[in-house]
N, CA, C and O atoms as a MOPAC input file, in Angstrom:
PM7 MOZYME 1SCF
protein

 N   -101.67400 1   -65.93800 1    61.81000 1
 C   -101.74400 1   -66.68600 1    60.65300 1
 C   -100.35800 1   -67.26100 1    60.15400 1
 O   -100.26600 1   -68.34400 1    59.57600 1
 N    -99.34700 1   -66.47300 1    60.41800 1
 C    -97.95800 1   -66.90300 1    59.95600 1
 C    -97.69600 1   -68.05400 1    60.87600 1
 O    -96.93600 1   -68.90900 1    60.42100 1
 N    -98.21800 1   -68.26800 1    62.19600 1
 C    -97.82200 1   -69.34200 1    62.87700 1
 C    -98.59000 1   -70.47600 1    62.13400 1
 O    -98.08300 1   -71.59600 1    62.20200 1
 N    -99.58300 1   -70.35100 1    61.53200 1
 C   -100.53400 1   -71.41600 1    61.00500 1
 C    -99.65600 1   -71.82800 1    59.30400 1
 O    -99.47400 1   -73.00000 1    58.97500 1
 N    -99.36200 1   -71.04100 1    58.71600 1
 C    -98.43500 1   -71.20000 1    57.78900 1
 C    -97.00600 1   -71.61600 1    57.89200 1
 O    -96.44300 1   -72.12600 1    56.92300 1
 N    -96.43200 1   -71.42900 1    58.96300 1
 C    -94.90300 1   -71.91100 1    59.28200 1
 C    -95.16300 1   -73.51800 1    59.65900 1
 O    -94.32100 1   -74.39100 1    59.44800 1
 N    -96.39100 1   -73.73800 1    60.21600 1
 C    -96.46800 1   -75.21400 1    60.89600 1
 C    -96.75200 1   -76.14700 1    59.64200 1
 O    -96.55800 1   -77.36200 1    59.69000 1
 N    -97.21300 1   -75.50200 1    58.54100 1
 C    -97.31500 1   -76.44300 1    57.32100 1
 C    -96.38100 1   -76.36800 1    56.26900 1
 O    -96.25800 1   -77.24900 1    55.41800 1
 N    -95.53400 1   -75.03500 1    56.32700 1
 C    -94.36300 1   -74.94300 1    55.25400 1
 C    -92.92900 1   -74.97400 1    55.85200 1
 O    -92.56800 1   -74.51400 1    56.93500 1
 N    -92.19100 1   -75.61500 1    54.91400 1
 C    -90.74000 1   -75.70600 1    55.44900 1
 C    -89.94400 1   -74.27400 1    55.56500 1
 O    -88.99200 1   -74.00100 1    56.29700 1
 N    -90.57500 1   -73.51500 1    54.69200 1
 C    -89.86600 1   -72.00600 1    54.60400 1
 C    -90.67900 1   -71.25200 1    55.41100 1
 O    -91.90500 1   -71.31400 1    55.32100 1
 N    -90.13300 1   -70.58000 1    56.15300 1
 C    -90.99100 1   -69.68100 1    57.32500 1
 C    -91.16100 1   -68.27600 1    56.83100 1
 O    -90.32300 1   -67.63600 1    56.19600 1
 N    -92.51800 1   -67.82300 1    57.25500 1
 C    -93.00400 1   -66.53500 1    56.73700 1
 C    -92.85000 1   -65.73600 1    58.07800 1
 O    -93.19100 1   -66.21600 1    59.15900 1
 N    -92.31100 1   -64.47600 1    57.93200 1
 C    -92.45900 1   -63.48300 1    58.96000 1
 C    -93.75700 1   -63.05200 1    58.88700 1
 O    -94.37000 1   -62.98300 1    57.82200 1
 N    -94.36500 1   -62.66000 1    60.30500 1
 C    -95.69000 1   -62.11900 1    60.32800 1
 C    -95.97900 1   -60.83500 1    59.50100 1
 O    -97.05500 1   -60.79000 1    58.90600 1
 N    -95.18300 1   -59.86400 1    59.41500 1
 C    -95.16500 1   -58.66600 1    58.78200 1
 C    -95.39500 1   -58.91000 1    57.19200 1
 O    -95.82400 1   -58.04700 1    56.42700 1
 N    -95.06500 1   -60.12300 1    56.85700 1
 C    -95.14200 1   -60.38600 1    55.28600 1
 C    -96.52500 1   -61.10600 1    55.04400 1
 O    -96.88000 1   -61.30500 1    53.88300 1
 N    -97.17700 1   -61.43200 1    55.91500 1
 C    -98.47200 1   -62.10100 1    55.50100 1
 C    -99.66100 1   -61.13000 1    55.59500 1
 O    -99.83300 1   -60.28700 1    56.47500 1
 N   -100.54000 1   -61.41900 1    54.42500 1
 C   -101.49400 1   -60.68800 1    54.31700 1
 C   -102.65000 1   -61.49500 1    54.72200 1
 O   -102.62400 1   -62.71900 1    54.59400 1
 N   -103.85300 1   -60.75800 1    55.29600 1
 C   -105.08700 1   -61.38700 1    55.77500 1
 C   -106.26600 1   -60.93000 1    54.74900 1
 O   -106.42700 1   -59.80500 1    54.27600 1
 N   -106.97000 1   -61.98200 1    54.55100 1
 C   -108.42800 1   -61.40900 1    53.81100 1
 C   -109.34500 1   -61.23400 1    55.18500 1
 O   -109.00700 1   -61.32800 1    56.36500 1
 N   -110.43000 1   -60.99100 1    54.68100 1
 C   -111.47800 1   -60.20500 1    55.73500 1
 C   -111.68800 1   -61.68900 1    56.34900 1
 O   -111.73800 1   -61.66800 1    57.57900 1
 N   -111.81200 1   -62.86500 1    55.81600 1
 C   -112.39700 1   -63.98700 1    56.46700 1
 C   -111.28000 1   -64.46400 1    57.53500 1
 O   -111.61900 1   -64.80800 1    58.66700 1
 N   -109.93000 1   -64.46600 1    57.11500 1
 C   -108.97500 1   -65.03000 1    58.04700 1
 C   -108.88700 1   -63.89500 1    59.20400 1
 O   -108.71600 1   -64.27100 1    60.36400 1
 N   -108.99500 1   -62.60500 1    58.92800 1
 C   -109.01000 1   -61.60300 1    59.65400 1
 C   -110.00600 1   -62.00100 1    60.94300 1
 O   -109.58900 1   -62.05100 1    62.10100 1
 N   -111.22000 1   -62.24300 1    60.60100 1
 C   -112.22000 1   -62.05900 1    61.61400 1
 C   -111.93600 1   -63.61000 1    62.42700 1
 O   -111.78200 1   -63.67000 1    63.64700 1
 N   -111.90800 1   -64.50700 1    61.75700 1
 C   -111.43100 1   -65.75300 1    62.46200 1
 C   -110.46900 1   -65.60500 1    63.39300 1
 O   -110.75800 1   -65.98500 1    64.52700 1
 N   -109.28500 1   -65.10300 1    63.18600 1
 C   -108.25600 1   -64.84200 1    64.13100 1
 C   -108.38000 1   -64.08200 1    65.27300 1
 O   -107.97000 1   -64.37700 1    66.39600 1
 N   -109.12600 1   -62.82400 1    64.83800 1
 C   -109.66600 1   -61.99800 1    65.86300 1
 C   -110.46800 1   -62.68600 1    66.76200 1
 O   -110.18000 1   -62.59500 1    67.95500 1
 N   -111.45600 1   -63.38300 1    66.40700 1
 C   -112.33600 1   -64.15000 1    67.13400 1
 C   -111.65800 1   -65.11200 1    68.09400 1
 O   -111.92300 1   -65.15900 1    69.29500 1
 N   -110.69800 1   -65.93400 1    67.43200 1
 C   -109.99500 1   -66.90100 1    68.17700 1
 C   -109.11300 1   -66.28800 1    69.29500 1
 O   -109.08600 1   -66.82600 1    70.40300 1
 N   -108.44300 1   -65.25200 1    69.04600 1
 C   -107.87700 1   -64.40800 1    70.20800 1
 C   -108.44300 1   -63.89500 1    71.14700 1
 O   -107.82500 1   -63.76000 1    72.20300 1
 N   -109.69900 1   -63.49100 1    71.03400 1
 C   -110.33700 1   -62.84900 1    71.69000 1
 C   -111.05500 1   -63.90500 1    72.57900 1
 O   -111.03500 1   -63.73900 1    73.79800 1
 N   -111.62500 1   -64.87400 1    72.09300 1
 C   -112.00000 1   -65.85300 1    73.01800 1
 C   -110.95900 1   -66.53300 1    74.16300 1
 O   -111.14100 1   -66.86100 1    75.33500 1
 N   -109.90800 1   -66.58200 1    73.36600 1
 C   -108.81100 1   -67.22700 1    74.18500 1
 C   -108.33100 1   -66.13600 1    75.28000 1
 O   -107.75300 1   -66.66500 1    76.22900 1
 N   -108.41900 1   -65.02800 1    75.34000 1
 C   -108.09100 1   -64.19400 1    76.30800 1
 C   -109.22000 1   -63.58700 1    77.12700 1
 O   -109.11500 1   -63.11800 1    78.26100 1
 N   -110.13400 1   -63.65500 1    76.50100 1
 C   -111.67300 1   -63.11800 1    77.65700 1
 C   -112.71600 1   -64.17200 1    77.17700 1
 O   -113.60500 1   -63.96500 1    76.35000 1
 N   -112.46800 1   -65.30000 1    77.81300 1
 C   -113.37600 1   -66.39400 1    77.46100 1
 C   -114.90800 1   -65.87800 1    78.16500 1
 O   -116.04300 1   -66.13400 1    77.76200 1
 N   -114.61000 1   -65.31400 1    78.98800 1
 C   -116.25800 1   -64.96100 1    79.88500 1
 C   -116.99100 1   -63.69300 1    78.99600 1
 O   -118.01000 1   -63.14700 1    79.42000 1
 N   -116.47500 1   -63.37700 1    77.97500 1
 C   -117.05300 1   -62.39800 1    77.41800 1
 C   -117.70500 1   -62.66400 1    76.10100 1
 O   -118.48200 1   -61.95200 1    75.46600 1
 N   -117.19900 1   -63.90100 1    75.81900 1
 C   -118.08600 1   -64.84600 1    74.57500 1
 C   -118.67200 1   -66.07500 1    75.14500 1
 O   -118.51200 1   -66.73100 1    76.17400 1
 N   -119.51000 1   -66.14900 1    73.95000 1
 C   -120.45700 1   -67.57300 1    73.90300 1
 C   -120.69000 1   -67.88000 1    72.68100 1
 O   -120.49300 1   -67.00300 1    71.84000 1
 N   -121.10400 1   -69.02200 1    72.31000 1
 C   -121.39900 1   -69.65700 1    71.05200 1
 C   -122.67800 1   -69.27100 1    70.73500 1
 O   -123.57400 1   -69.29700 1    71.57900 1
 N   -122.88000 1   -68.86000 1    69.42200 1
 C   -124.23600 1   -68.46100 1    68.93400 1
 C   -124.95800 1   -69.73100 1    68.57200 1
 O   -124.47800 1   -70.86200 1    68.50500 1
 N   -126.08600 1   -69.38000 1    68.37200 1
 C   -127.09700 1   -70.66200 1    68.00900 1
 C   -126.56700 1   -71.47000 1    66.49400 1
 O   -126.87000 1   -72.62700 1    66.20300 1
 N   -125.83900 1   -70.67800 1    65.77000 1
 C   -125.35400 1   -71.14500 1    64.80000 1
 C   -123.83400 1   -71.60100 1    64.61700 1
 O   -123.35900 1   -71.91900 1    63.52600 1
 N   -123.13400 1   -71.59100 1    65.82300 1
 C   -121.83400 1   -72.05800 1    65.98600 1
 C   -120.84900 1   -71.18500 1    65.94600 1
 O   -119.70900 1   -71.60400 1    66.14600 1
 N   -121.02500 1   -70.07700 1    65.73600 1
 C   -120.05200 1   -68.84300 1    65.56900 1
 C   -120.01700 1   -68.24100 1    67.16400 1
 O   -120.69400 1   -68.64300 1    68.11000 1
 N   -119.12700 1   -67.27800 1    67.15500 1
 C   -119.11800 1   -66.73500 1    68.58000 1
 C   -119.82800 1   -65.30500 1    68.49700 1
 O   -120.05900 1   -64.72900 1    67.43400 1
 N   -120.10800 1   -64.86300 1    69.63400 1
 C   -120.94800 1   -63.67500 1    69.88800 1
 C   -120.74600 1   -63.24000 1    71.26500 1
 O   -120.36100 1   -64.08600 1    72.07200 1
 N   -120.95100 1   -62.04000 1    71.65000 1
 C   -120.84600 1   -61.55900 1    72.65100 1
 C   -121.81200 1   -61.93700 1    73.92500 1
 O   -123.03100 1   -62.00000 1    73.76300 1
 N   -121.28200 1   -62.15400 1    75.03500 1
 C   -121.82400 1   -62.70200 1    76.04300 1
 C   -122.90500 1   -61.68400 1    76.59100 1
 O   -123.91600 1   -62.10600 1    77.15100 1
 N   -122.61000 1   -60.00700 1    76.37300 1
 C   -123.61900 1   -59.26500 1    76.29200 1
 C   -123.60500 1   -58.40000 1    75.13300 1
 O   -122.70900 1   -57.58200 1    74.92700 1
 N   -124.68200 1   -58.59800 1    74.31700 1
 C   -124.67700 1   -58.00600 1    73.25400 1
 C   -124.66700 1   -56.44800 1    73.24400 1
 O   -124.25500 1   -55.76100 1    72.31000 1
 N   -125.07200 1   -56.08800 1    74.17500 1
 C   -125.26300 1   -54.57800 1    74.47100 1
 C   -123.82800 1   -53.74500 1    74.31100 1
 O   -123.72900 1   -52.51800 1    74.33600 1
 N   -122.82400 1   -54.62300 1    74.15500 1
 C   -121.56200 1   -54.14700 1    74.33700 1
 C   -121.29900 1   -53.52400 1    72.97000 1
 O   -120.66300 1   -52.47400 1    72.87600 1
 N   -121.80300 1   -54.19000 1    71.87700 1
 C   -121.76600 1   -53.67100 1    70.59600 1
 C   -121.46500 1   -54.56800 1    69.72900 1
 O   -121.37700 1   -55.71800 1    70.15900 1
 N   -121.25100 1   -54.36100 1    68.47100 1
 C   -120.84200 1   -55.31800 1    67.55400 1
 C   -119.36600 1   -56.09300 1    68.00700 1
 O   -118.32700 1   -55.55300 1    68.38400 1
 N   -119.65100 1   -57.50100 1    67.83500 1
 C   -118.68000 1   -58.36500 1    68.04200 1
 C   -117.06600 1   -58.29900 1    67.61000 1
 O   -116.07600 1   -58.66500 1    68.24300 1
 N   -117.17000 1   -57.76200 1    66.44100 1
 C   -115.53000 1   -57.64000 1    65.99700 1
 C   -114.90000 1   -56.31900 1    66.29100 1
 O   -113.68400 1   -56.12800 1    66.27200 1
 N   -116.02100 1   -55.20700 1    66.63000 1
 C   -115.35800 1   -54.20200 1    66.98400 1
 C   -115.02900 1   -54.01600 1    68.26000 1
 O   -114.09700 1   -53.27700 1    68.57600 1
 N   -115.85200 1   -54.75300 1    69.23900 1
 C   -115.51600 1   -54.90100 1    70.57200 1
 C   -114.23300 1   -55.70300 1    70.80300 1
 O   -113.38100 1   -55.39400 1    71.63600 1
 N   -114.16900 1   -56.84200 1    69.92500 1
 C   -112.93100 1   -57.65600 1    70.10300 1
 C   -111.92100 1   -56.95600 1    69.87400 1
 O   -111.05800 1   -56.95200 1    70.75100 1
 N   -111.71000 1   -56.19400 1    68.71700 1
 C   -110.50700 1   -55.54500 1    68.29300 1
 C   -110.23400 1   -54.54500 1    69.27500 1
 O   -109.02900 1   -54.40100 1    69.47900 1
 N   -111.14400 1   -53.66100 1    70.08000 1
 C   -110.81900 1   -52.72200 1    70.75700 1
 C   -110.32200 1   -53.30300 1    71.99500 1
 O   -109.38400 1   -52.70700 1    72.52300 1
 N   -110.77600 1   -54.37000 1    72.56900 1
 C   -110.55000 1   -54.91300 1    73.73900 1
 C   -109.15500 1   -55.53200 1    73.46900 1
 O   -108.33500 1   -55.43000 1    74.38200 1
 N   -108.83200 1   -56.08100 1    72.47100 1
 C   -107.45300 1   -56.79000 1    72.35600 1
 C   -106.42900 1   -55.60500 1    72.21000 1
 O   -105.32200 1   -55.57700 1    72.74700 1
 N   -106.95900 1   -54.64600 1    71.41500 1
 C   -105.70300 1   -53.64600 1    71.39600 1
 C   -105.38800 1   -52.83300 1    72.62100 1
 O   -104.40400 1   -52.09300 1    72.61200 1
 N   -106.09200 1   -52.91900 1    73.57100 1
 C   -106.12800 1   -52.40800 1    74.97300 1
 C   -104.82900 1   -53.56400 1    75.61600 1
 O   -104.11800 1   -53.24900 1    76.57100 1
 N   -104.74800 1   -54.48700 1    75.11400 1
 C   -103.89900 1   -55.62100 1    76.11600 1
 C   -102.31600 1   -55.64200 1    75.36000 1
 O   -101.38700 1   -56.21300 1    75.93100 1
 N   -102.14900 1   -55.04400 1    74.19300 1
 C   -100.87600 1   -55.04300 1    73.58700 1
 C   -100.02700 1   -53.72400 1    74.10500 1
 O   -100.51700 1   -52.59600 1    74.06600 1
 N    -98.78300 1   -53.98100 1    74.56200 1
 C    -98.14000 1   -52.91500 1    75.11100 1
 C    -97.52400 1   -52.04900 1    73.77800 1
 O    -97.28800 1   -52.58900 1    72.69700 1
 N    -97.32500 1   -50.70800 1    74.04000 1
 C    -96.65300 1   -50.06600 1    72.89400 1
 C    -95.16600 1   -50.13400 1    72.96200 1
 O    -94.52800 1   -49.77400 1    73.95100 1
 N    -94.70400 1   -50.55500 1    71.99900 1
 C    -93.19700 1   -50.79500 1    71.79000 1
 C    -92.53500 1   -49.47600 1    71.52100 1
 O    -92.85400 1   -48.89700 1    70.48200 1
 N    -91.76700 1   -48.99600 1    72.22100 1
 C    -91.11400 1   -47.71700 1    72.03900 1
 C    -90.02900 1   -47.80500 1    70.89400 1
 O    -89.85000 1   -46.83000 1    70.16300 1
 N    -89.43700 1   -48.75600 1    70.76400 1
 C    -88.46400 1   -48.94800 1    69.65700 1
 C    -89.25600 1   -48.85700 1    68.36400 1
 O    -88.88200 1   -48.16900 1    67.41400 1
 N    -90.41800 1   -49.61400 1    68.36900 1
 C    -91.11700 1   -49.75200 1    66.96300 1
 C    -91.93000 1   -48.07400 1    66.82700 1
 O    -91.97900 1   -47.55300 1    65.71300 1
 N    -92.42700 1   -47.46800 1    67.84800 1
 C    -92.90500 1   -46.41100 1    67.62100 1
 C    -91.92300 1   -45.39000 1    67.15300 1
 O    -92.33000 1   -44.51100 1    66.39300 1
 N    -90.50400 1   -45.41700 1    67.57600 1
 C    -89.48900 1   -44.45300 1    67.37500 1
 C    -89.08600 1   -44.72100 1    65.84700 1
 O    -88.83500 1   -43.78200 1    65.09100 1
 N    -89.04100 1   -46.01100 1    65.45400 1
 C    -88.74900 1   -46.32200 1    64.12900 1
 C    -90.10800 1   -45.79300 1    63.12300 1
 O    -89.93900 1   -45.32600 1    61.99700 1
 N    -91.28700 1   -45.94500 1    63.68800 1
 C    -92.40300 1   -45.16800 1    62.92900 1
 C    -92.36600 1   -43.86900 1    62.49700 1
 O    -92.66000 1   -43.49500 1    61.36100 1
 N    -91.88800 1   -42.96400 1    63.70200 1
 C    -91.72900 1   -41.73000 1    63.92000 1
 C    -90.85500 1   -41.26100 1    62.97700 1
 O    -91.09500 1   -40.27700 1    62.27600 1
 N    -89.61100 1   -42.07100 1    62.90800 1
 C    -88.41400 1   -41.40300 1    61.86800 1
 C    -88.65700 1   -41.79500 1    60.63600 1
 O    -88.19600 1   -41.14000 1    59.70100 1
 N    -89.42600 1   -42.93700 1    60.41400 1
 C    -89.91400 1   -43.06700 1    58.74900 1
 C    -90.84300 1   -41.95600 1    58.45100 1
 O    -90.70700 1   -41.46900 1    57.32900 1
 N    -91.81000 1   -41.42000 1    59.25200 1
 C    -92.62700 1   -40.50800 1    59.04700 1
 C    -92.08600 1   -39.11400 1    58.68700 1
 O    -92.50600 1   -38.41800 1    57.76300 1
 N    -91.11300 1   -38.80700 1    59.52600 1
 C    -90.24900 1   -37.88200 1    59.00800 1
 C    -89.38900 1   -37.78000 1    57.98100 1
 O    -89.01600 1   -36.69600 1    57.53200 1
 N    -88.99800 1   -38.97900 1    57.51900 1
 C    -88.32900 1   -39.16700 1    56.20400 1
 C    -89.35600 1   -38.89800 1    55.15900 1
 O    -89.04200 1   -38.12100 1    54.25700 1
 N    -90.30200 1   -39.32700 1    55.15900 1
 C    -91.51300 1   -39.13100 1    54.33500 1
 C    -91.87800 1   -37.76800 1    54.17500 1
 O    -92.09500 1   -37.34100 1    53.04100 1
 N    -91.97400 1   -37.01900 1    55.18800 1
 C    -92.13600 1   -35.73500 1    55.12700 1
 C    -90.91900 1   -34.81300 1    54.20600 1
 O    -91.04600 1   -33.96500 1    53.32200 1
 N    -89.97200 1   -35.29100 1    54.73000 1
 C    -88.66600 1   -34.46600 1    54.14900 1
 C    -88.75100 1   -34.96700 1    52.44400 1
 O    -88.66800 1   -34.11600 1    51.55900 1
 N    -88.87100 1   -35.98200 1    52.22400 1
 C    -88.90300 1   -36.41900 1    51.03700 1
 C    -89.98800 1   -35.36900 1    50.20000 1
 O    -89.65300 1   -34.78300 1    49.17100 1
 N    -91.14000 1   -35.26100 1    50.73700 1
 C    -92.29600 1   -34.68500 1    50.42900 1
 C    -91.71700 1   -33.21600 1    50.00600 1
 O    -91.76200 1   -32.82900 1    48.83800 1
 N    -91.17600 1   -32.44600 1    51.05500 1
 C    -90.73400 1   -31.21500 1    50.94500 1
 C    -89.72500 1   -31.10500 1    49.93200 1
 O    -89.75100 1   -30.15000 1    49.15600 1
 N    -88.98400 1   -31.84300 1    49.87400 1
 C    -87.74600 1   -31.54400 1    48.71600 1
 C    -88.63600 1   -31.81600 1    47.32200 1
 O    -88.65600 1   -30.86400 1    46.54100 1
 N    -89.29500 1   -32.89100 1    46.97300 1
 C    -89.64500 1   -33.32100 1    45.85700 1
 C    -90.84000 1   -32.42500 1    45.20800 1
 O    -90.78100 1   -31.95200 1    44.07300 1
 N    -91.98600 1   -32.25700 1    46.15000 1
 C    -93.01900 1   -31.61800 1    45.86700 1
 C    -92.91300 1   -29.98200 1    46.13700 1
 O    -93.44400 1   -29.10700 1    45.45300 1
 N    -92.12900 1   -29.81000 1    47.25700 1
 C    -91.76700 1   -28.28000 1    47.54000 1
 C    -90.86300 1   -27.68300 1    47.10500 1
 O    -90.74200 1   -26.48200 1    47.34700 1
 N    -90.07100 1   -28.29000 1    46.42100 1
 C    -88.77400 1   -27.83900 1    45.58100 1
 C    -87.75600 1   -27.26700 1    46.64500 1
 O    -86.84000 1   -26.60100 1    46.16300 1
 N    -87.76900 1   -27.39400 1    47.76400 1
 C    -86.67300 1   -27.02700 1    48.67800 1
 C    -85.35100 1   -28.24900 1    48.41300 1
 O    -85.46700 1   -29.47000 1    48.30500 1
 N    -84.20400 1   -27.46300 1    48.36500 1
 C    -83.09700 1   -28.10100 1    48.04700 1
 C    -82.67200 1   -29.20000 1    49.16200 1
 O    -82.66700 1   -28.91300 1    50.35900 1
 N    -82.39000 1   -30.21100 1    48.77600 1
 C    -82.17100 1   -31.73000 1    49.71200 1
 C    -81.10500 1   -31.22700 1    50.83500 1
 O    -81.14600 1   -31.67600 1    51.98000 1
 N    -80.16600 1   -30.27900 1    50.42900 1
 C    -79.18600 1   -30.05400 1    51.59700 1
 C    -79.78300 1   -28.86900 1    52.69500 1
 O    -79.24000 1   -28.39100 1    53.69100 1
 N    -80.91400 1   -28.64400 1    52.18700 1
 C    -81.40800 1   -27.48000 1    53.34400 1
 C    -82.39600 1   -28.31400 1    54.13200 1
 O    -82.95800 1   -27.70300 1    55.04100 1
 N    -82.72000 1   -29.57900 1    53.96900 1
 C    -83.60100 1   -30.26300 1    54.89600 1
 C    -83.08000 1   -31.17400 1    55.73100 1
 O    -82.44300 1   -32.07800 1    55.19200 1
 N    -83.20400 1   -31.18700 1    57.25200 1
 C    -82.49400 1   -31.86600 1    58.02000 1
 C    -83.50200 1   -32.44700 1    59.01500 1
 O    -84.35000 1   -31.68100 1    59.47300 1
 N    -83.48700 1   -33.68800 1    59.37700 1
 C    -84.06900 1   -34.54100 1    59.82800 1
 C    -83.54900 1   -34.62000 1    61.63900 1
 O    -82.49100 1   -35.23700 1    61.76600 1
 N    -84.04800 1   -34.17700 1    62.75700 1
 C    -83.54700 1   -34.11400 1    64.01500 1
 C    -83.96200 1   -35.31600 1    64.59200 1
 O    -84.77000 1   -36.01700 1    63.98200 1
 N    -83.48100 1   -35.69200 1    65.79500 1
 C    -83.65100 1   -36.79100 1    66.42700 1
 C    -84.98000 1   -36.98400 1    66.70800 1
 O    -85.69200 1   -36.04100 1    67.05100 1
 N    -85.44500 1   -38.25400 1    66.58600 1
 C    -86.87600 1   -38.54500 1    66.88000 1
 C    -87.16400 1   -38.45000 1    68.33500 1
 O    -86.30300 1   -38.98500 1    69.03400 1
 N    -88.11400 1   -37.93000 1    68.93800 1
 C    -88.59200 1   -38.13400 1    70.49400 1
 C    -90.01600 1   -38.34700 1    70.36900 1
 O    -90.93700 1   -37.88400 1    69.69600 1
 N    -89.84800 1   -39.25100 1    71.30100 1
 C    -91.68400 1   -39.81000 1    71.73800 1
 C    -91.94100 1   -39.16500 1    72.92800 1
 O    -91.15600 1   -38.94700 1    73.85100 1
 N    -93.20500 1   -38.85500 1    72.82300 1
 C    -93.67400 1   -38.03900 1    73.82200 1
 C    -93.87700 1   -39.08200 1    75.13400 1
 O    -93.79900 1   -40.30100 1    74.97900 1
 N    -94.13900 1   -38.47900 1    76.40300 1
 C    -94.40800 1   -39.27200 1    77.37900 1
 C    -96.08600 1   -39.94800 1    77.12800 1
 O    -96.84200 1   -39.49000 1    76.27100 1
 N    -96.37000 1   -40.83500 1    77.83900 1
 C    -97.81900 1   -41.41900 1    77.78600 1
 C    -98.79900 1   -40.33100 1    78.17200 1
 O    -98.58900 1   -39.71200 1    79.21500 1
 N    -99.97700 1   -40.01000 1    77.33300 1
 C   -100.64900 1   -38.80200 1    77.79100 1
 C   -102.18400 1   -39.56100 1    78.12000 1
 O   -102.42200 1   -40.73000 1    77.81500 1
 N   -103.09100 1   -38.70500 1    78.75500 1
 C   -104.27000 1   -38.99700 1    79.05400 1
 C   -105.23800 1   -39.12400 1    78.08000 1
 O   -106.16200 1   -39.93000 1    78.18800 1
 N   -105.08800 1   -38.34500 1    77.08500 1
 C   -106.11100 1   -38.45900 1    76.10400 1
 C   -105.76000 1   -39.10600 1    74.78600 1
 O   -104.68100 1   -39.69800 1    74.78500 1
 N   -106.37900 1   -39.11000 1    73.78200 1
 C   -106.08800 1   -39.81800 1    72.49500 1
 C   -105.62100 1   -38.80100 1    71.53800 1
 O   -105.70600 1   -39.15900 1    70.36300 1
 N   -105.18100 1   -37.69900 1    71.73300 1
 C   -104.72000 1   -37.07200 1    70.76300 1
 C   -103.29800 1   -37.21300 1    70.37400 1
 O   -102.50300 1   -37.47000 1    71.27800 1
 N   -102.88600 1   -37.09000 1    69.23100 1
 C   -101.48300 1   -37.42100 1    68.76600 1
 C   -100.96900 1   -36.05000 1    68.39700 1
 O   -101.59000 1   -35.35500 1    67.59200 1
 N    -99.76500 1   -35.61300 1    69.00800 1
 C    -98.91800 1   -34.58600 1    68.83700 1
 C    -97.88600 1   -34.74500 1    67.82100 1
 O    -97.17600 1   -35.75000 1    67.85500 1
 N    -97.72700 1   -33.83800 1    66.89800 1
 C    -96.51000 1   -33.94500 1    65.97700 1
 C    -96.20600 1   -32.25200 1    65.78100 1
 O    -96.86800 1   -31.28900 1    65.39300 1
 N    -94.76000 1   -32.48500 1    66.30100 1
 C    -94.16100 1   -31.15500 1    66.06800 1
 C    -93.31200 1   -31.06900 1    64.85100 1
 O    -92.66900 1   -32.07900 1    64.56400 1
 N    -93.19700 1   -29.89400 1    63.99900 1
 C    -92.77300 1   -29.76600 1    62.90700 1
 C    -91.94900 1   -28.38800 1    62.87000 1
 O    -92.52800 1   -27.30500 1    62.95300 1
 N    -90.54500 1   -28.50900 1    62.73600 1
 C    -90.23700 1   -26.99800 1    62.64000 1
 C    -89.74500 1   -26.71900 1    61.48600 1
 O    -89.01600 1   -27.57500 1    60.98400 1
 N    -90.02000 1   -25.33200 1    60.66400 1
 C    -89.73100 1   -25.07600 1    59.60900 1
 C    -89.04800 1   -23.57800 1    59.86500 1
 O    -89.60800 1   -22.68500 1    60.50100 1
 N    -87.52300 1   -23.45500 1    59.15200 1
 C    -87.16200 1   -22.08000 1    59.06500 1
 C    -86.93200 1   -21.73000 1    57.88000 1
 O    -86.54500 1   -22.57900 1    57.07700 1
 N    -87.11500 1   -20.41300 1    57.49800 1
 C    -87.29800 1   -19.95900 1    56.08500 1
 C    -86.23400 1   -18.81300 1    56.16100 1
 O    -86.47300 1   -17.97700 1    57.03300 1
 N    -85.14400 1   -18.62300 1    55.44100 1
 C    -84.27600 1   -17.44700 1    55.27900 1
 C    -84.95100 1   -16.71100 1    54.41600 1
 O    -84.50300 1   -15.62600 1    54.04600 1

């Protein structure tokens, strides 16, 4: 969507600042899915897109899941996300838990190696004197 807007406008918009409504989201998802997996898609009677094999499931659910599998996980962004979550937890502990700010420490963020299941592990260490 940002590419579309940037072609039309002189002032450039970064992708993270673009908000999509449901129609744009579905249109762009279908467009990307068709471009990357043309053998899985066919035109419907009404001109829209549908799965070549309807038994695979609902079009947009399958398209989203299939496309997500093609995007590599960026370790730098994952580390930033983990650090942001740690700061949010620390802020909550100070503001809501009443723990003095000078007693809350955030250690280096460590990203676990790839795993075979879909579980997400988060370790939180608390020490009480």
